[in-house]
Each structure stands twice: as structure tokens, then as C-alpha cells.
N, CA, C and O atoms as a GROMACS GRO file, in nm:
protein
  568
    1MET      N    1  15.425  26.212  -1.394
    1MET     CA    2  15.386  26.101  -1.478
    1MET      C    3  15.509  26.017  -1.512
    1MET      O    4  15.621  26.069  -1.520
    2PHE      N    5  15.488  25.891  -1.530
    2PHE     CA    6  15.597  25.799  -1.558
    2PHE      C    7  15.596  25.758  -1.705
    2PHE      O    8  15.490  25.751  -1.768
    3SER      N    9  15.713  25.731  -1.757
    3SER     CA   10  15.720  25.672  -1.892
    3SER      C   11  15.674  25.527  -1.880
    3SER      O   12  15.663  25.474  -1.770
    4LYS      N   13  15.647  25.464  -1.995
    4LYS     CA   14  15.606  25.323  -1.994
    4LYS      C   15  15.711  25.237  -1.925
    4LYS      O   16  15.678  25.148  -1.847
    5GLU      N   17  15.836  25.264  -1.955
    5GLU     CA   18  15.946  25.186  -1.896
    5GLU      C   19  15.953  25.206  -1.745
    5GLU      O   20  15.972  25.110  -1.670
    6GLU      N   21  15.938  25.331  -1.700
    6GLU     CA   22  15.942  25.359  -1.556
    6GLU      C   23  15.824  25.293  -1.485
    6GLU      O   24  15.840  25.237  -1.377
    7ALA      N   25  15.707  25.301  -1.546
    7ALA     CA   26  15.588  25.238  -1.488
    7ALA      C   27  15.607  25.087  -1.479
    7ALA      O   28  15.574  25.026  -1.377
    8ALA      N   29  15.659  25.027  -1.585
    8ALA     CA   30  15.683  24.882  -1.585
    8ALA      C   31  15.784  24.845  -1.477
    8ALA      O   32  15.768  24.744  -1.408
    9GLN      N   33  15.888  24.925  -1.462
    9GLN     CA   34  15.990  24.898  -1.360
    9GLN      C   35  15.931  24.909  -1.219
    9GLN      O   36  15.960  24.826  -1.133
   10LEU      N   37  15.848  25.010  -1.196
   10LEU     CA   38  15.785  25.026  -1.064
   10LEU      C   39  15.692  24.909  -1.034
   10LEU      O   40  15.689  24.860  -0.921
   11LYS      N   41  15.617  24.864  -1.134
   11LYS     CA   42  15.528  24.748  -1.115
   11LYS      C   43  15.610  24.625  -1.078
   11LYS      O   44  15.574  24.549  -0.988
   12LYS      N   45  15.721  24.606  -1.150
   12LYS     CA   46  15.807  24.492  -1.121
   12LYS      C   47  15.862  24.500  -0.978
   12LYS      O   48  15.863  24.400  -0.906
   13GLU      N   49  15.906  24.618  -0.938
   13GLU     CA   50  15.957  24.639  -0.802
   13GLU      C   51  15.847  24.611  -0.698
   13GLU      O   52  15.872  24.551  -0.594
   14PHE      N   53  15.725  24.656  -0.728
   14PHE     CA   54  15.613  24.637  -0.637
   14PHE      C   55  15.589  24.488  -0.613
   14PHE      O   56  15.583  24.444  -0.498
   15TRP      N   57  15.575  24.411  -0.720
   15TRP     CA   58  15.544  24.268  -0.705
   15TRP      C   59  15.661  24.193  -0.643
   15TRP      O   60  15.639  24.098  -0.567
   16THR      N   61  15.783  24.232  -0.674
   16THR     CA   62  15.901  24.171  -0.612
   16THR      C   63  15.903  24.200  -0.462
   16THR      O   64  15.928  24.111  -0.381
   17ALA      N   65  15.876  24.326  -0.426
   17ALA     CA   66  15.873  24.364  -0.285
   17ALA      C   67  15.763  24.290  -0.210
   17ALA      O   68  15.783  24.248  -0.096
   18PHE      N   69  15.649  24.273  -0.273
   18PHE     CA   70  15.539  24.199  -0.209
   18PHE      C   71  15.581  24.054  -0.184
   18PHE      O   72  15.562  24.002  -0.074
   19GLY      N   73  15.638  23.991  -0.284
   19GLY     CA   74  15.681  23.852  -0.269
   19GLY      C   75  15.788  23.834  -0.165
   19GLY      O   76  15.789  23.734  -0.092
   20LYS      N   77  15.880  23.930  -0.156
   20LYS     CA   78  15.988  23.920  -0.058
   20LYS      C   79  15.938  23.952   0.083
   20LYS      O   80  15.982  23.890   0.181
   21SER      N   81  15.847  24.047   0.094
   21SER     CA   82  15.794  24.087   0.225
   21SER      C   83  15.702  23.982   0.284
   21SER      O   84  15.697  23.964   0.406
   22PHE      N   85  15.629  23.913   0.197
   22PHE     CA   86  15.532  23.815   0.243
   22PHE      C   87  15.545  23.687   0.160
   22PHE      O   88  15.458  23.654   0.080
   23PRO      N   89  15.656  23.614   0.182
   23PRO     CA   90  15.678  23.492   0.104
   23PRO      C   91  15.578  23.385   0.149
   23PRO      O   92  15.586  23.333   0.260
   24ARG      N   93  15.489  23.353   0.061
   24ARG     CA   94  15.386  23.255   0.093
   24ARG      C   95  15.336  23.194  -0.037
   24ARG      O   96  15.329  23.260  -0.140
   25LYS      N   97  15.303  23.068  -0.031
   25LYS     CA   98  15.245  23.000  -0.147
   25LYS      C   99  15.094  23.020  -0.139
   25LYS      O  100  15.028  22.965  -0.050
   26TRP      N  101  15.041  23.098  -0.231
   26TRP     CA  102  14.897  23.124  -0.237
   26TRP      C  103  14.830  23.021  -0.327
   26TRP      O  104  14.894  22.962  -0.414
   27ILE      N  105  14.700  23.000  -0.308
   27ILE     CA  106  14.625  22.908  -0.392
   27ILE      C  107  14.617  22.963  -0.535
   27ILE      O  108  14.649  22.892  -0.630
   28LEU      N  109  14.577  23.085  -0.551
   28LEU     CA  110  14.560  23.155  -0.679
   28LEU      C  111  14.495  23.067  -0.785
   28LEU      O  112  14.372  23.052  -0.786
   29TYR      N  113  14.573  23.009  -0.875
   29TYR     CA  114  14.518  22.928  -0.984
   29TYR      C  115  14.505  22.781  -0.948
   29TYR      O  116  14.448  22.704  -1.025
   30ASP      N  117  14.557  22.740  -0.834
   30ASP     CA  118  14.561  22.600  -0.796
   30ASP      C  119  14.435  22.559  -0.719
   30ASP      O  120  14.444  22.498  -0.612
   31THR      N  121  14.318  22.592  -0.772
   31THR     CA  122  14.191  22.560  -0.706
   31THR      C  123  14.139  22.422  -0.745
   31THR      O  124  14.045  22.372  -0.684
   32LYS      N  125  14.200  22.362  -0.844
   32LYS     CA  126  14.156  22.233  -0.901
   32LYS      C  127  14.022  22.247  -0.975
   32LYS      O  128  13.956  22.148  -1.006
   33ILE      N  129  13.985  22.373  -1.004
   33ILE     CA  130  13.867  22.400  -1.086
   33ILE      C  131  13.916  22.485  -1.203
   33ILE      O  132  13.971  22.593  -1.182
   34LYS      N  133  13.896  22.436  -1.324
   34LYS     CA  134  13.942  22.509  -1.442
   34LYS      C  135  13.871  22.644  -1.452
   34LYS      O  136  13.750  22.653  -1.436
   35ASP      N  137  13.950  22.749  -1.478
   35ASP     CA  138  13.899  22.886  -1.497
   35ASP      C  139  13.831  22.941  -1.372
   35ASP      O  140  13.734  23.017  -1.382
   36PHE      N  141  13.881  22.903  -1.256
   36PHE     CA  142  13.829  22.949  -1.126
   36PHE      C  143  13.952  22.984  -1.044
   36PHE      O  144  14.022  22.895  -0.997
   37SER      N  145  13.980  23.114  -1.025
   37SER     CA  146  14.106  23.151  -0.963
   37SER      C  147  14.095  23.277  -0.879
   37SER      O  148  14.004  23.359  -0.894
   38PHE      N  149  14.191  23.289  -0.789
   38PHE     CA  150  14.204  23.406  -0.704
   38PHE      C  151  14.314  23.494  -0.761
   38PHE      O  152  14.415  23.445  -0.812
   39LYS      N  153  14.294  23.626  -0.753
   39LYS     CA  154  14.391  23.717  -0.814
   39LYS      C  155  14.416  23.840  -0.727
   39LYS      O  156  14.327  23.889  -0.657
   40PHE      N  157  14.539  23.888  -0.735
   40PHE     CA  158  14.578  24.017  -0.680
   40PHE      C  159  14.585  24.115  -0.796
   40PHE      O  160  14.628  24.078  -0.905
   41SER      N  161  14.544  24.240  -0.774
   41SER     CA  162  14.569  24.342  -0.876
   41SER      C  163  14.584  24.477  -0.807
   41SER      O  164  14.527  24.503  -0.702
   42ALA      N  165  14.662  24.562  -0.871
   42ALA     CA  166  14.684  24.697  -0.819
   42ALA      C  167  14.713  24.788  -0.937
   42ALA      O  168  14.777  24.748  -1.034
   43ASP      N  169  14.665  24.911  -0.927
   43ASP     CA  170  14.694  25.010  -1.030
   43ASP      C  171  14.718  25.146  -0.964
   43ASP      O  172  14.755  25.151  -0.847
   44ASN      N  173  14.697  25.253  -1.036
   44ASN     CA  174  14.728  25.385  -0.983
   44ASN      C  175  14.617  25.443  -0.894
   44ASN      O  176  14.633  25.553  -0.841
   45LYS      N  177  14.506  25.371  -0.877
   45LYS     CA  178  14.395  25.422  -0.796
   45LYS      C  179  14.347  25.328  -0.687
   45LYS      O  180  14.287  25.372  -0.588
   46LYS      N  181  14.373  25.199  -0.704
   46LYS     CA  182  14.318  25.102  -0.609
   46LYS      C  183  14.393  24.970  -0.614
   46LYS      O  184  14.476  24.946  -0.702
   47SER      N  185  14.362  24.886  -0.518
   47SER     CA  186  14.411  24.748  -0.520
   47SER      C  187  14.291  24.657  -0.497
   47SER      O  188  14.193  24.696  -0.434
   48GLU      N  189  14.299  24.536  -0.551
   48GLU     CA  190  14.189  24.441  -0.541
   48GLU      C  191  14.241  24.300  -0.517
   48GLU      O  192  14.351  24.263  -0.559
   49VAL      N  193  14.159  24.225  -0.447
   49VAL     CA  194  14.177  24.081  -0.434
   49VAL      C  195  14.046  24.022  -0.484
   49VAL      O  196  13.939  24.059  -0.436
   50SER      N  197  14.056  23.931  -0.580
   50SER     CA  198  13.931  23.884  -0.641
   50SER      C  199  13.929  23.733  -0.660
   50SER      O  200  14.031  23.665  -0.661
   51LEU      N  201  13.807  23.685  -0.673
   51LEU     CA  202  13.779  23.549  -0.717
   51LEU      C  203  13.717  23.566  -0.855
   51LEU      O  204  13.608  23.621  -0.868
   52ASP      N  205  13.787  23.517  -0.956
   52ASP     CA  206  13.739  23.527  -1.094
   52ASP      C  207  13.692  23.392  -1.143
   52ASP      O  208  13.766  23.294  -1.138
   53ILE      N  209  13.569  23.388  -1.189
   53ILE     CA  210  13.510  23.266  -1.244
   53ILE      C  211  13.496  23.292  -1.394
   53ILE      O  212  13.410  23.367  -1.438
   54GLU      N  213  13.584  23.226  -1.471
   54GLU     CA  214  13.601  23.264  -1.611
   54GLU      C  215  13.558  23.158  -1.713
   54GLU      O  216  13.600  23.163  -1.828
   55MET      N  217  13.477  23.063  -1.671
   55MET     CA  218  13.435  22.959  -1.765
   55MET      C  219  13.364  23.020  -1.886
   55MET      O  220  13.285  23.113  -1.873
   56LYS      N  221  13.394  22.966  -2.003
   56LYS     CA  222  13.326  23.012  -2.125
   56LYS      C  223  13.180  22.970  -2.125
   56LYS      O  224  13.094  23.043  -2.173
   57ASP      N  225  13.154  22.852  -2.069
   57ASP     CA  226  13.017  22.802  -2.061
   57ASP      C  227  12.943  22.878  -1.952
   57ASP      O  228  12.973  22.863  -1.833
   58GLU      N  229  12.848  22.959  -1.991
   58GLU     CA  230  12.777  23.044  -1.897
   58GLU      C  231  12.703  22.964  -1.791
   58GLU      O  232  12.690  23.010  -1.677
   59LEU      N  233  12.654  22.845  -1.824
   59LEU     CA  234  12.583  22.763  -1.725
   59LEU      C  235  12.676  22.721  -1.612
   59LEU      O  236  12.638  22.725  -1.495
   60PHE      N  237  12.799  22.679  -1.646
   60PHE     CA  238  12.896  22.642  -1.543
   60PHE      C  239  12.938  22.764  -1.462
   60PHE      O  240  12.945  22.759  -1.339
   61ARG      N  241  12.967  22.872  -1.532
   61ARG     CA  242  13.008  22.996  -1.464
   61ARG      C  243  12.900  23.037  -1.365
   61ARG      O  244  12.930  23.071  -1.251
   62ASN      N  245  12.774  23.035  -1.409
   62ASN     CA  246  12.664  23.073  -1.322
   62ASN      C  247  12.649  22.976  -1.205
   62ASN      O  248  12.620  23.018  -1.093
   63ALA      N  249  12.668  22.848  -1.229
   63ALA     CA  250  12.655  22.749  -1.121
   63ALA      C  251  12.758  22.773  -1.011
   63ALA      O  252  12.725  22.768  -0.892
   64TYR      N  253  12.883  22.800  -1.049
   64TYR     CA  254  12.986  22.829  -0.949
   64TYR      C  255  12.958  22.961  -0.878
   64TYR      O  256  12.975  22.971  -0.757
   65TYR      N  257  12.917  23.060  -0.952
   65TYR     CA  258  12.884  23.189  -0.893
   65TYR      C  259  12.772  23.172  -0.790
   65TYR      O  260  12.780  23.226  -0.680
   66GLU      N  261  12.668  23.098  -0.825
   66GLU     CA  262  12.556  23.076  -0.733
   66GLU      C  263  12.600  23.000  -0.609
   66GLU      O  264  12.551  23.026  -0.499
   67LYS      N  265  12.692  22.905  -0.625
   67LYS     CA  266  12.746  22.831  -0.510
   67LYS      C  267  12.812  22.928  -0.412
   67LYS      O  268  12.785  22.926  -0.292
   68ILE      N  269  12.899  23.013  -0.467
   68ILE     CA  270  12.968  23.111  -0.382
   68ILE      C  271  12.865  23.205  -0.320
   68ILE      O  272  12.871  23.235  -0.200
   69TRP      N  273  12.773  23.250  -0.400
   69TRP     CA  274  12.674  23.347  -0.354
   69TRP      C  275  12.586  23.288  -0.244
   69TRP      O  276  12.540  23.362  -0.156
   70SER      N  277  12.561  23.156  -0.247
   70SER     CA  278  12.481  23.093  -0.143
   70SER      C  279  12.552  23.098  -0.007
   70SER      O  280  12.489  23.079   0.097
   71LEU      N  281  12.682  23.123  -0.010
   71LEU     CA  282  12.763  23.132   0.112
   71LEU      C  283  12.800  23.278   0.144
   71LEU      O  284  12.898  23.303   0.214
   72GLU      N  285  12.723  23.372   0.093
   72GLU     CA  286  12.754  23.515   0.104
   72GLU      C  287  12.788  23.559   0.246
   72GLU      O  288  12.889  23.626   0.267
   73THR      N  289  12.705  23.523   0.342
   73THR     CA  290  12.726  23.566   0.480
   73THR      C  291  12.858  23.512   0.534
   73THR      O  292  12.931  23.582   0.604
   74ILE      N  293  12.887  23.387   0.503
   74ILE     CA  294  13.011  23.325   0.550
   74ILE      C  295  13.131  23.391   0.483
   74ILE      O  296  13.232  23.418   0.549
   75LEU      N  297  13.121  23.418   0.353
   75LEU     CA  298  13.230  23.487   0.284
   75LEU      C  299  13.255  23.623   0.347
   75LEU      O  300  13.370  23.663   0.367
   76GLU      N  301  13.148  23.695   0.378
   76GLU     CA  302  13.164  23.827   0.439
   76GLU      C  303  13.231  23.818   0.576
   76GLU      O  304  13.307  23.908   0.613
   77GLU      N  305  13.205  23.711   0.650
   77GLU     CA  306  13.273  23.691   0.778
   77GLU      C  307  13.424  23.673   0.758
   77GLU      O  308  13.503  23.712   0.843
   78HIS      N  309  13.463  23.614   0.645
   78HIS     CA  310  13.604  23.587   0.618
   78HIS      C  311  13.678  23.708   0.561
   78HIS      O  312  13.794  23.732   0.596
   79ILE      N  313  13.613  23.784   0.473
   79ILE     CA  314  13.686  23.892   0.405
   79ILE      C  315  13.629  24.031   0.431
   79ILE      O  316  13.688  24.130   0.388
   80GLY      N  317  13.518  24.041   0.500
   80GLY     CA  318  13.457  24.171   0.523
   80GLY      C  319  13.376  24.213   0.400
   80GLY      O  320  13.331  24.130   0.321
   81GLN      N  321  13.361  24.342   0.386
   81GLN     CA  322  13.280  24.395   0.276
   81GLN      C  323  13.341  24.360   0.142
   81GLN      O  324  13.463  24.366   0.124
   82PHE      N  325  13.256  24.322   0.048
   82PHE     CA  326  13.303  24.288  -0.086
   82PHE      C  327  13.198  24.327  -0.189
   82PHE      O  328  13.085  24.363  -0.156
   83GLN      N  329  13.239  24.319  -0.314
   83GLN     CA  330  13.150  24.348  -0.426
   83GLN      C  331  13.138  24.222  -0.511
   83GLN      O  332  13.222  24.132  -0.505
   84LYS      N  333  13.033  24.219  -0.591
   84LYS     CA  334  13.013  24.104  -0.679
   84LYS      C  335  12.951  24.152  -0.809
   84LYS      O  336  12.879  24.252  -0.813
   85ASP      N  337  12.980  24.079  -0.914
   85ASP     CA  338  12.920  24.108  -1.044
   85ASP      C  339  12.917  23.978  -1.123
   85ASP      O  340  13.021  23.925  -1.161
   86GLU      N  341  12.797  23.929  -1.146
   86GLU     CA  342  12.781  23.803  -1.218
   86GLU      C  343  12.824  23.816  -1.364
   86GLU      O  344  12.863  23.717  -1.426
   87PHE      N  345  12.816  23.937  -1.418
   87PHE     CA  346  12.850  23.960  -1.559
   87PHE      C  347  12.952  24.074  -1.568
   87PHE      O  348  12.926  24.178  -1.628
   88TYR      N  349  13.067  24.053  -1.508
   88TYR     CA  350  13.174  24.152  -1.505
   88TYR      C  351  13.248  24.148  -1.639
   88TYR      O  352  13.288  24.042  -1.685
   89THR      N  353  13.264  24.265  -1.701
   89THR     CA  354  13.332  24.271  -1.830
   89THR      C  355  13.476  24.318  -1.810
   89THR      O  356  13.500  24.427  -1.759
   90LEU      N  357  13.570  24.234  -1.852
   90LEU     CA  358  13.712  24.269  -1.846
   90LEU      C  359  13.745  24.372  -1.954
   90LEU      O  360  13.666  24.395  -2.046
   91ASP      N  361  13.861  24.434  -1.943
   91ASP     CA  362  13.905  24.533  -2.041
   91ASP      C  363  13.908  24.477  -2.183
   91ASP      O  364  13.887  24.550  -2.280
   92ASN      N  365  13.934  24.347  -2.195
   92ASN     CA  366  13.941  24.284  -2.328
   92ASN      C  367  13.804  24.244  -2.383
   92ASN      O  368  13.794  24.188  -2.492
   93GLY      N  369  13.698  24.274  -2.307
   93GLY     CA  370  13.562  24.244  -2.352
   93GLY      C  371  13.508  24.111  -2.304
   93GLY      O  372  13.389  24.083  -2.321
   94LYS      N  373  13.592  24.028  -2.245
   94LYS     CA  374  13.548  23.897  -2.195
   94LYS      C  375  13.458  23.916  -2.073
   94LYS      O  376  13.487  23.998  -1.986
   95VAL      N  377  13.348  23.842  -2.068
   95VAL     CA  378  13.256  23.848  -1.956
   95VAL      C  379  13.286  23.732  -1.861
   95VAL      O  380  13.290  23.616  -1.902
   96ILE      N  381  13.306  23.766  -1.734
   96ILE     CA  382  13.332  23.667  -1.629
   96ILE      C  383  13.240  23.698  -1.512
   96ILE      O  384  13.166  23.797  -1.514
   97SER      N  385  13.243  23.614  -1.411
   97SER     CA  386  13.180  23.646  -1.283
   97SER      C  387  13.293  23.677  -1.187
   97SER      O  388  13.393  23.606  -1.183
   98ARG      N  389  13.276  23.784  -1.109
   98ARG     CA  390  13.384  23.827  -1.019
   98ARG      C  391  13.327  23.864  -0.883
   98ARG      O  392  13.222  23.928  -0.873
   99ILE      N  393  13.398  23.823  -0.780
   99ILE     CA  394  13.369  23.863  -0.643
   99ILE      C  395  13.500  23.922  -0.592
   99ILE      O  396  13.604  23.857  -0.601
  100TRP      N  397  13.495  24.044  -0.537
  100TRP     CA  398  13.621  24.108  -0.502
  100TRP      C  399  13.609  24.204  -0.385
  100TRP      O  400  13.501  24.256  -0.354
  101ALA      N  401  13.723  24.225  -0.321
  101ALA     CA  402  13.739  24.327  -0.217
  101ALA      C  403  13.835  24.431  -0.274
  101ALA      O  404  13.928  24.398  -0.347
  102GLU      N  405  13.810  24.555  -0.240
  102GLU     CA  406  13.884  24.664  -0.303
  102GLU      C  407  13.928  24.766  -0.199
  102GLU      O  408  13.856  24.795  -0.103
  103LYS      N  409  14.046  24.819  -0.220
  103LYS     CA  410  14.097  24.929  -0.136
  103LYS      C  411  14.128  25.044  -0.229
  103LYS      O  412  14.211  25.031  -0.319
  104THR      N  413  14.062  25.157  -0.208
  104THR     CA  414  14.084  25.274  -0.292
  104THR      C  415  14.180  25.370  -0.222
  104THR      O  416  14.210  25.355  -0.103
  105GLY      N  417  14.227  25.469  -0.296
  105GLY     CA  418  14.315  25.569  -0.240
  105GLY      C  419  14.459  25.524  -0.224
  105GLY      O  420  14.536  25.586  -0.152
  106VAL      N  421  14.494  25.416  -0.292
  106VAL     CA  422  14.633  25.368  -0.290
  106VAL      C  423  14.680  25.356  -0.435
  106VAL      O  424  14.599  25.348  -0.527
  107SER      N  425  14.811  25.355  -0.453
  107SER     CA  426  14.864  25.348  -0.589
  107SER      C  427  14.990  25.262  -0.592
  107SER      O  428  15.078  25.274  -0.507
  108ILE      N  429  14.996  25.178  -0.691
  108ILE     CA  430  15.114  25.096  -0.713
  108ILE      C  431  15.235  25.186  -0.745
  108ILE      O  432  15.350  25.145  -0.729
  109PHE      N  433  15.208  25.307  -0.790
  109PHE     CA  434  15.316  25.400  -0.827
  109PHE      C  435  15.360  25.489  -0.712
  109PHE      O  436  15.447  25.575  -0.730
  110ASN      N  437  15.303  25.471  -0.596
  110ASN     CA  438  15.342  25.548  -0.478
  110ASN      C  439  15.397  25.451  -0.374
  110ASN      O  440  15.320  25.382  -0.306
  111LYS      N  441  15.528  25.446  -0.361
  111LYS     CA  442  15.590  25.350  -0.270
  111LYS      C  443  15.543  25.368  -0.126
  111LYS      O  444  15.546  25.272  -0.048
  112ALA      N  445  15.499  25.488  -0.090
  112ALA     CA  446  15.448  25.512   0.046
  112ALA      C  447  15.320  25.434   0.073
  112ALA      O  448  15.286  25.412   0.189
  113SER      N  449  15.248  25.394  -0.030
  113SER     CA  450  15.124  25.319  -0.009
  113SER      C  451  15.142  25.168  -0.025
  113SER      O  452  15.047  25.092  -0.006
  114TRP      N  453  15.260  25.124  -0.059
  114TRP     CA  454  15.283  24.982  -0.080
  114TRP      C  455  15.251  24.899   0.044
  114TRP      O  456  15.186  24.794   0.033
  115ARG      N  457  15.294  24.942   0.161
  115ARG     CA  458  15.270  24.867   0.285
  115ARG      C  459  15.120  24.848   0.306
  115ARG      O  460  15.075  24.740   0.342
  116ASP      N  461  15.041  24.956   0.283
  116ASP     CA  462  14.894  24.945   0.296
  116ASP      C  463  14.837  24.844   0.198
  116ASP      O  464  14.749  24.765   0.234
  117ILE      N  465  14.887  24.845   0.077
  117ILE     CA  466  14.840  24.750  -0.025
  117ILE      C  467  14.877  24.608   0.016
  117ILE      O  468  14.793  24.518   0.011
  118PHE      N  469  15.002  24.588   0.058
  118PHE     CA  470  15.047  24.454   0.097
  118PHE      C  471  14.961  24.400   0.212
  118PHE      O  472  14.919  24.284   0.208
  119GLU      N  473  14.935  24.483   0.312
  119GLU     CA  474  14.856  24.438   0.426
  119GLU      C  475  14.712  24.407   0.383
  119GLU      O  476  14.652  24.311   0.432
  120PHE      N  477  14.658  24.486   0.294
  120PHE     CA  478  14.526  24.460   0.239
  120PHE      C  479  14.525  24.327   0.165
  120PHE      O  480  14.436  24.245   0.185
  121PHE      N  481  14.625  24.306   0.080
  121PHE     CA  482  14.636  24.180   0.006
  121PHE      C  483  14.638  24.060   0.102
  121PHE      O  484  14.563  23.964   0.083
  122ILE      N  485  14.722  24.067   0.203
  122ILE     CA  486  14.738  23.956   0.297
  122ILE      C  487  14.606  23.928   0.368
  122ILE      O  488  14.561  23.813   0.373
  123GLU      N  489  14.544  24.031   0.421
  123GLU     CA  490  14.420  24.013   0.496
  123GLU      C  491  14.310  23.953   0.408
  123GLU      O  492  14.245  23.856   0.447
  124LYS      N  493  14.289  24.011   0.291
  124LYS     CA  494  14.177  23.968   0.207
  124LYS      C  495  14.203  23.832   0.140
  124LYS      O  496  14.113  23.748   0.135
  125MET      N  497  14.323  23.810   0.089
  125MET     CA  498  14.350  23.682   0.024
  125MET      C  499  14.350  23.569   0.126
  125MET      O  500  14.303  23.460   0.098
  126ASP      N  501  14.401  23.596   0.246
  126ASP     CA  502  14.397  23.495   0.350
  126ASP      C  503  14.251  23.458   0.380
  126ASP      O  504  14.219  23.341   0.398
  127GLY      N  505  14.165  23.558   0.387
  127GLY     CA  506  14.023  23.532   0.411
  127GLY      C  507  13.959  23.453   0.298
  127GLY      O  508  13.884  23.359   0.322
  128PHE      N  509  13.990  23.492   0.174
  128PHE     CA  510  13.937  23.418   0.058
  128PHE      C  511  13.983  23.272   0.063
  128PHE      O  512  13.903  23.182   0.040
  129GLU      N  513  14.111  23.250   0.093
  129GLU     CA  514  14.164  23.114   0.095
  129GLU      C  515  14.103  23.031   0.207
  129GLU      O  516  14.067  22.915   0.186
  130ARG      N  517  14.091  23.088   0.327
  130ARG     CA  518  14.030  23.014   0.438
  130ARG      C  519  13.886  22.976   0.402
  130ARG      O  520  13.842  22.864   0.427
  131PHE      N  521  13.813  23.070   0.344
  131PHE     CA  522  13.676  23.044   0.300
  131PHE      C  523  13.674  22.930   0.198
  131PHE      O  524  13.596  22.836   0.211
  132TYR      N  525  13.759  22.939   0.097
  132TYR     CA  526  13.761  22.839  -0.009
  132TYR      C  527  13.796  22.701   0.046
  132TYR      O  528  13.729  22.602   0.015
  133LEU      N  529  13.900  22.693   0.127
  133LEU     CA  530  13.943  22.563   0.180
  133LEU      C  531  13.836  22.502   0.270
  133LEU      O  532  13.819  22.380   0.273
  134GLU      N  533  13.765  22.585   0.344
  134GLU     CA  534  13.660  22.536   0.432
  134GLU      C  535  13.540  22.481   0.354
  134GLU      O  536  13.477  22.384   0.396
  135TYR      N  537  13.509  22.543   0.240
  135TYR     CA  538  13.391  22.505   0.162
  135TYR      C  539  13.424  22.447   0.024
  135TYR      O  540  13.339  22.441  -0.064
  136GLU      N  541  13.548  22.404   0.008
  136GLU     CA  542  13.595  22.355  -0.120
  136GLU      C  543  13.510  22.240  -0.176
  136GLU      O  544  13.474  22.242  -0.293
  137ASP      N  545  13.478  22.143  -0.096
  137ASP     CA  546  13.399  22.028  -0.144
  137ASP      C  547  13.261  22.073  -0.189
  137ASP      O  548  13.212  22.026  -0.292
  138PHE      N  549  13.198  22.162  -0.115
  138PHE     CA  550  13.067  22.213  -0.153
  138PHE      C  551  13.076  22.292  -0.285
  138PHE      O  552  12.993  22.274  -0.374
  139ILE      N  553  13.178  22.377  -0.295
  139ILE     CA  554  13.194  22.461  -0.415
  139ILE      C  555  13.219  22.374  -0.538
  139ILE      O  556  13.162  22.399  -0.645
  140LYS      N  557  13.305  22.272  -0.525
  140LYS     CA  558  13.340  22.188  -0.640
  140LYS      C  559  13.226  22.100  -0.687
  140LYS      O  560  13.227  22.053  -0.801
  141ASP      N  561  13.128  22.076  -0.603
  141ASP     CA  562  13.018  21.986  -0.636
  141ASP      C  563  12.914  22.054  -0.726
  141ASP      O  564  12.803  22.084  -0.684
  142VAL      N  565  12.954  22.078  -0.849
  142VAL     CA  566  12.864  22.141  -0.948
  142VAL      C  567  12.822  22.038  -1.050
  142VAL      O  568  12.746  22.069  -1.142
   0.00000   0.00000   0.00000
């Protein structure tokens, strides 16, 4: 087990190593849609690449979610198997809509699994971005 400081240091090393190994400008928050962003996450059990739709207005959040969902087959062609939850609850209690791909059996605290996580991140985020850029005008038209 790691102390809080050791865990924080390993997380910092992980994200630094990812950025240095794969220097690329990702879309992430630069979607031009407020509260609509792509995210990387990793913990001690899994890694995820997600599209988070975080609008406070449930009607807007639902409209964007339905737009993405109407393209389900195309999204699957870009990123492979994924999960979705229209009412995903974050640890802080906030409800968002989330579409994500997940890799289990890896840990940010195990340097031996970092390469697997990095490759997963690259493959899935690249797919999410290609999908978004291809259908950006359709998605934004809410």
C-alpha cells in the first residue's frame, strides 16, 4: 500500500510519462460545447476514456446524449465496445450523462501496466475524436 504522498507522486509520474510518451494535443474540453468533454481517467483497478455530458439543464444534457446515442453503431465502429449511462452519478453526487470505454485489470500504481493503459488511451481517445470531428456539426445542432 502507498502513502497519500507516494500515491500522488505515482499519479504525477503516470500522467507525465503519458504526456511525454504520446505528445499530442487532444480535444478534451475544446469541443466548443459547454460542459461537453472527453476525459482520461485511471485508478488502481481500471482505466477509462469517456465522453462526459455535464450540463445542469437536464433537457440539454438529454438532447446531446440522444444525439450521440442516435449514432451508436458509428461510435462503436470508432471505439469498439463501450458503456453508456444517461444518469451517471459522480462521486460528488452530480448526475451527468457518460459514454465510456474501459480497460480493467490495470493499475495506475503498477508501472508494468502503464504501457497497456497508454495504448488503450491512445486507441480509444483517437476513436472518440475521429467520431466527434466527423459528426461535430450534427452533434452541435441541438
